[in-house]
C-alpha positions as CSV (number, residue, x, y, z in Angstrom):
1,X,69.6,100.4,94.3
2,X,70.2,98.6,91.1
3,X,73.2,99.5,89.0
4,X,72.6,101.2,85.6
5,X,74.6,100.6,82.4
6,X,77.5,103.0,82.8
7,X,78.5,105.4,80.1
8,X,82.0,105.1,78.7
9,X,82.9,108.2,80.7
10,X,81.7,106.6,84.0
11,X,83.9,103.6,83.3
12,X,86.9,105.8,82.6
13,X,86.4,108.0,85.7
14,X,85.9,104.9,87.9
15,X,89.2,103.4,86.7
16,X,91.1,106.7,87.0
17,X,89.7,107.4,90.5
18,X,91.5,104.4,91.8
19,X,94.6,105.0,89.6
20,X,94.5,101.8,87.7
21,X,95.9,101.3,84.2
22,X,93.7,99.6,81.6
23,X,95.7,96.4,82.1
24,X,95.2,96.5,85.9
25,X,91.5,97.2,85.5
26,X,91.1,94.3,83.1
27,X,93.0,91.9,85.3
28,X,90.9,92.9,88.3
29,X,87.7,91.7,86.6
30,X,89.2,88.6,85.0
31,X,89.8,89.9,81.5
32,X,92.8,88.4,79.7
33,X,94.0,91.7,78.3
34,X,93.4,95.4,78.3
35,X,91.8,95.5,74.8
36,X,88.3,94.7,76.1
37,X,88.6,97.3,78.9
38,X,89.7,99.8,76.3
39,X,86.5,99.0,74.3
40,X,84.4,99.8,77.4
41,X,86.0,103.2,77.7
42,X,85.8,104.0,74.0
43,X,82.1,103.0,73.8
44,X,82.7,100.2,71.3
45,X,81.3,97.7,73.8
46,X,79.1,98.0,76.9
47,X,80.6,96.5,80.1
48,X,78.4,93.7,81.4
49,X,76.6,94.8,84.6
50,X,78.0,91.9,86.6
51,X,81.6,92.8,85.6
52,X,80.9,96.5,86.3
53,X,79.5,95.5,89.8
54,X,82.6,93.3,90.4
55,X,84.9,96.2,89.5
56,X,83.0,98.6,91.8
57,X,83.1,96.2,94.6
58,X,86.8,95.4,94.3
59,X,87.7,99.1,94.1
60,X,85.4,100.2,96.9
61,X,83.1,102.3,94.7
62,X,79.9,100.3,94.8
63,X,77.0,102.7,95.8
64,X,75.3,100.2,98.0
65,X,78.3,98.7,99.7
66,X,79.5,99.5,103.2
67,X,82.1,98.0,105.5
68,X,81.2,96.0,108.6
69,X,84.1,94.6,110.7
70,X,86.4,94.9,107.7
71,X,84.1,93.1,105.3
72,X,82.2,94.6,102.4
73,X,78.5,94.2,102.8
74,X,75.7,94.9,100.3
75,X,72.1,94.9,101.7
76,X,69.9,92.5,99.9
77,X,66.9,94.8,100.3
78,X,66.1,98.1,101.8
79,X,63.1,99.1,103.8
80,X,60.5,101.2,102.1
81,X,60.8,104.9,102.8
82,X,58.3,106.5,105.2
């Protein structure tokens, strides 16, 4: 599954789900301050897909990730259905 560009609401909900402040979310994905993260949540700026994926991975919210022996794993490909 490839990630889609999240809406501002999806960004906010994902941050709130793991009880992070704007500053903590920004720091988690290597932003120097919370202003940029605030722009993501206000809709002034779209979060880069790579940064979004990093946030989802670090907070355990990535839709394709699973844990194997304590390590987060994302399959590179999936078999075709049927």
